[in-house]
C-alpha positions in Angstrom: 23.5 9.6 -11.7 23.2 7.4 -9.2 24.3 3.4 -9.5 20.9 3.0 -8.7 19.2 5.2 -11.5 21.5 3.9 -13.7 20.6 0.2 -13.5 17.3 1.1 -13.6 17.5 2.8 -17.2 19.3 -0.4 -18.0 16.6 -2.2 -17.0 14.2 -0.2 -18.7 16.2 -0.9 -22.0 15.7 -4.3 -21.8 19.1 -5.1 -19.9 17.8 -8.6 -18.0 21.3 -8.4 -15.5 20.2 -4.9 -14.6 16.4 -6.5 -14.2 17.9 -9.3 -12.1 19.8 -6.7 -9.8 16.5 -4.6 -9.6 14.9 -7.7 -8.3 17.0 -8.6 -5.6 17.8 -4.9 -4.6 13.5 -4.3 -3.7 13.6 -8.6 -2.8 13.4 -7.3 0.7 10.9 -4.3 0.1 8.8 -6.5 -1.7 8.8 -9.4 1.0 8.2 -6.4 3.6 5.0 -5.3 2.1 3.7 -8.9 0.9 4.1 -10.3 4.8 1.8 -7.3 5.8 -0.9 -8.6 3.7 -0.3 -12.4 4.8 -4.3 -12.6 5.7 -4.9 -13.0 1.9 -7.1 -16.3 1.3 -5.4 -18.6 -1.2 -1.8 -16.5 -1.1 1.4 -17.8 0.7 3.9 -14.8 1.5 6.0 -16.8 -1.1 3.1 -16.2 -3.8 2.4 -12.6 -2.8 6.5 -12.0 -2.9 6.0 -13.6 -6.8 3.3 -11.1 -7.5 5.4 -8.4 -6.4 8.3 -9.3 -8.4 5.9 -9.5 -11.4 4.6 -6.5 -10.5 8.0 -4.7 -10.3 9.4 -6.2 -13.7 6.0 -4.2 -15.2 6.7 -1.0 -13.1 10.4 -1.5 -14.6 9.0 -0.7 -18.5 6.9 1.6 -17.8 8.9 3.5 -15.3 8.9 7.4 -15.4 11.2 9.4 -13.3 9.5 12.1 -13.5 6.8 10.7 -11.2 8.8 9.9 -8.3 11.4 7.5 -7.2 10.9 3.8 -8.0 11.0 2.5 -4.3 7.9 4.7 -3.5 6.2 3.7 -6.4 6.7 0.1 -6.2 5.6 0.0 -2.5 2.3 2.1 -3.4 1.7 -0.3 -6.1 2.2 -3.4 -4.3 0.1 -2.3 -1.5 -2.8 -1.3 -4.1 -2.2 -4.6 -6.1 -2.6 -6.9 -3.0 -5.4 -5.2 -1.5 -7.2 -6.0 -4.8 -6.2 -9.4 -4.4 -7.5 -9.5 -1.0 -11.0 -7.8 -2.3 -11.2 -10.4 -5.1 -11.6 -13.3 -2.5 -15.0 -14.8 -2.7 -16.8 -13.4 0.0 -18.7 -16.2 2.4 -22.4 -15.4 2.4 -23.6 -14.6 6.0 -26.4 -12.7 6.3 -25.7 -10.5 9.5 -29.3 -8.9 10.0 -31.5 -12.1 9.4 -32.6 -14.3 12.2 -30.7 -17.6 13.0 -31.7 -20.6 14.5 -30.1 -22.2 17.7 -29.8 -25.7 18.2 -33.0 -25.9 20.2 -34.5 -24.3 16.8 -35.4 -20.6 18.4 -35.2 -18.1 16.5 -32.7 -15.4 18.1 -32.3 -11.6 16.3 -29.2 -12.3 14.2 -25.6 -12.1 13.7 -25.9 -8.1 14.2 -26.6 -9.2 18.3 -23.0 -11.0 18.6 -21.5 -8.1 17.9 -20.0 -6.2 21.0 -21.0 -2.5 20.8 -17.2 -1.4 21.2 -15.5 -3.4 18.2 -16.3 -1.9 14.8 -18.4 -3.9 12.7 -17.7 -5.0 8.9 -19.4 -1.6 8.0 -17.3 0.3 10.0 -14.3 -0.9 8.7 -15.7 -0.8 5.0 -16.3 2.8 5.5 -12.9 3.5 7.0 -11.4 2.0 4.0 -13.2 4.0 1.7 -12.5 7.2 3.9 -8.4 6.2 3.6 -8.9 5.9 -0.1 -10.0 9.4 -0.5 -7.7 10.6 1.7 -5.0 9.1 0.0 -6.6 10.3 -3.6 -6.4 13.9 -2.1 -3.0 13.9 -1.0 -2.2 12.7 -3.8 -3.8 15.5 -5.9 -2.5 18.0 -3.3 0.8 17.1 -3.0 4.2 16.6 -5.6 5.1 13.1 -6.9 8.1 13.2 -4.7 6.0 14.7 -1.7 3.2 12.0 -1.9 5.8 9.1 -1.7 7.6 10.3 1.1 4.3 10.9 3.2 3.1 7.6 1.8 6.2 6.0 3.9 5.8 8.9 6.9 1.9 7.7 7.5 3.6 4.4 7.6 5.7 5.4 10.5 8.6 4.9 8.8 11.7 6.9 10.1 13.2 9.4 8.0 16.3 7.5 7.4 14.3 4.5 6.2 12.1 6.4 3.8 15.4 8.2 2.6 17.1 4.6 1.8 14.0 3.3 0.1 13.4 6.6 -2.0 16.8 7.2 -2.6 17.3 10.8 -1.4 19.1 12.4 1.8 17.4 12.7 5.1 17.7 16.3 5.0 15.8 16.1 1.6 13.2 13.8 3.3 12.9 16.0 6.1 12.5 19.2 3.5 9.4 17.6 1.7 7.7 16.0 5.0 7.9 19.7 6.4 6.5 21.1 3.1 4.0 18.5 2.9 2.6 19.5 6.5 2.5 22.8 5.1 0.3 22.1 2.5 -1.7 19.6 4.4 -2.7 22.3 6.7 -3.3 25.2 4.3 -5.8 22.2 2.4 -9.2 21.2 3.1 -8.1 17.8 4.5 -7.7 19.5 7.5 -11.0 20.6 9.1 
């Protein structure tokens, strides 16, 4: 049993000192994820880090070692939490198709005409987000929990060494999980 695993078990059983140790252990991880979402209106990075620490304490309470490594679950949960915060922002109501008035009060053909043809529209971005969500859901259904945790980090361009450190695995185990995952993906309907 690793020291980290023993600390997780103690924290899950209510040991406050063990919870503090885990908060310190995962502090950089939480900060790294929070930093990538610093464009969430109304939340400074420090606020997101605090949200992440609260989430970690909740994850510790419900953690099941059969569902994967805590680090991988934390990273996935943080991403989901911060995406939810971004979605809950009050949208600015601007019509992109209705005509607008310019300074001389002449009607133009709406904001849709101002979007350069090579740039993705908000609709493109939303469609891409839906595609990614669907892809990750399919990936989660296809792969084992360990394979899914490793592949989530691999798809975010983490090195084998970084993945191994984050998930408390050997680099050989990471390599084996990635190879097995790629084989499953290749033989599935995810690859067309």
